[in-house]
N, C-alpha and C positions, 0 to 999 in steps of 0.2 A: 229694119232689122237693127238689133243692137248687139254690139260686139264687145267683151270684156278684155281689156289689154293688162298685161300682167309681165313682168320680168324680175330677174333678180331674185328668186325665192330663197336660193341658197339653202336649200332642204336638204339634209338634216342638220347643219351648222346652226340655222337660225331658229330651230325646232322641229317637231316631228311632222309638222303639216304648215301649210300657209296660215296667217292669222284668220280666225274665226270672223273676223271684219270684212273678208273679201267676199263671203256668202252675201251678206247683206249688199255690198257695192255692185255685185254682179247679179244682183235679183233681175230677172227678167230678162237676161242676156241669151241670145240665140246660139252663139259660138264664143269661144275664148281663144285669143292668139297670145300664146306664151313666146317672149323673146329670150329665151336662154338662161342659164345659170340655174338650171332646174335641179342638177346633181344627182337625184333618185328618181325612178319610174314612179314611186308612190306618189310624189307631187302631181304627178299628171292624172295619175287614177283619182286623187282626192278632187282635183278640178273638173273632172268628167263627171262627178257627182252633181255640178252644177250645169253643164253643157259640155258639147263635144270641143275637142281642144286640138288645134295645129300649134305646133312648136319648133321653135330655131334652137339649136344648140350653140354652145360658146364655141369660142376657138380653141379653149382649154378643155373641152368635152372628156370627160372620164367614160369608161366603158360603158358605164351605167345611163350616162346622159345620152349617149349615141344609140340609144334603143329605137326599135323600129319606127315609134310614132313620133320621133325626133330626127330632124335633119337642118343642115345648114347650109345658106339662107333657103328659105321659102317662098312661094308667091302663091297667094291665095285670092280667086276671084270670088267676091262676093256681089250680089245685086249691081252686076255691070262696073265694078270697081276693082281693080287690080292693086292687091296690098302685098308689098314685100315686106318681109319680116326676118330680121337677122338680130344677132346679138350685138356685136360690136361692128358699129357704123363706121366703116373706113371709106374716106372721100379724100382722092388724090389732090384735090384743090384745098385743103384743110389740114394744116400740119399739126393740129391737135385733135384730141376727142371733141365729138360733137356735146358741147355743154350749152345750156341756153344763151342766145346771143351770139355763139361762136362764129354761126355761117354768115350772117351779117358782118360780124368784124373783121373775122380773119380769112374768109374765102379768097383765094386768090382769084383776082380778074381776068387772068389769063386762061383759066380752067372753065369747062362746062359743068354745071352741077347736074344737069339733067344725063350728060354722058357718063359720070361719076356713079349715077345712082343706077344706070343701065349696065354699068359694069360691074356692079354688085350682085344684080339679080338676072342679067342676062337678057334683060328686056325691061321695056318701059313700065313704070307702076305710076299710080295715082297717089298712093299712101304708102309712107315708109314707117314701120314700126320698129323699134330699137331698144336696147338695154345699155349696160355695162356701166355707164356713169352713174347711176344710182340717182340721178337727177331729174325729175320729171320736166317734160316740156311739150310745147304744142306750139309749132310754127309752120308757117306756109313760105315756101321759097318756090319761085318759077312754078307756081301752079301745084306743088307737090305738097302734102300734108305731111309734115313730119312730126310724130308723136313717141316721144318716150315716157311710159308711165312711170318710170322712177322704180325704186325696191320695194316690196312690202315690208321690209324689216331693216333696213339701213337707208338712212337719209345722208347724203353727203360723208358717207364711210362711217356714219354714228349708229351704232345699234338703237334704233327705236321704230316705234310704228310708222312705216312710210306711205306710200301712193299705190295706186292702180289708175286706169283710165277706163273710160268708155268712148266707144264710137258709135254714132248713128247716121244713117243717110237719111237725109231729109230733103224736101224738094228745093232748099237753098244750097244743097250739097252736104258733104260730110262733115260731122261736126264731132270733135272731141271734146273731151270733159276729163280733168284731172280730178280724183276723189282721194282726200287726204284719211286715210283708215282712222286715224285717232279722232275725226269728227264722228264716226260710226261706232265708237266705244260705248258699249252698254253700261249705264250709270250703276 
């Protein structure tokens, strides 16, 4: 199974729809997980032309983002894996947002990462997909795979073509890959 991971599309502020490179990046995906800051239901409609979508809303969800297909946080079971999806991942043992390397550098040793993640989703998960920071990351901590696909159109808060990610289940376990959309731009 191949899963498309996307976050922080910010439609319509960043355009009428996600960048067309998302279609190429998500070629062959079976399902898409959107980690929030969707802003309008038409974004989900656009993504559903590629594959079925499960979506989490942001803490700042507008009425349209809180549409019936969107909730926060969500847990999705796929091929024996439990995936938690949330927009802003708030961990009690981390006094800052989850940026690349932050868990290794800043997580309080007196706290339990597994317990913090359980508190977010009210159950144990194998994989956490989140957004909010607009910075792509793939990290594994205490056996949990953390993936932030970044933003499709804002990198480190600068408006430019960004990232998505894919997740595949292999005999070696789940494997995530960040895809730079600029690399897919047609010449």
